[in-house]
N, C-alpha and C positions, 0 to 999 in steps of 0.2 A: 504494500500500500504506500502510495506517495503522499508525503505530508507537506503541506504548504505552510511556511512560516513567514509571516509578514507583520510588520509593525506599521501603525498609522502615526504620522507626525503632524501635529496640529500646532501651527505657530501663530502667535499674537504679538502685537505691539501696543499694549495697553498699560496704564499706570500700575494696575495690580490685577492678578487673576482673581476671578470670583467664582462662586458656585455655578453660575450660569454657563461659564466656559467649560467647567468640568462635566456638567450635565450634557452639553452639546457633544463633547468627546465620547461620552458613554453611549449616547444615541447613535453616533457613527459606528461604534463597535457593535452595538446590538443589530444594526442593519446590515452588517457585512460578516464575512468569515474571519475577519481580523480580530484577534483577541487582546492584543497589547497596543496601547496608545500612549503617546507622549504629548504632553501639552507644554509648549515652550513659550516663554514671554521674554522678549528682547528689549527691555527698557533699561533704565538706569540700574535697577536691581534685578538681574535675571532670575527667573523662577522656572522650575521644572516640576511637573506633576506626571506621575506614571499611573495609568489606570489599566486594569485587566477585567475583561468581561468574557465569560464563557458560559455556555449552556448546552443542553442536550440537542437542541435544534442544530447547532453548529456541528456537533459530532455527526449527526445524520447527513448533513449536507456534505461534509468533508468525505465521508465514506462513499458517497455517490460520484465523486469526482474521479 
């Protein structure tokens, strides 16, 4: 079985990351086969958030690929 490993990188240039940005990243992860996402903010004080989302639906989709 071939395993696909991909990360999603979501970059921003805002004063500060907020919950809305993290929720947007989680929604992208839910909608795709991607399980790991990085949220990066490139302002004066750089910020990094790492989110992981996995569920049974993704396992079923992956096995059919």
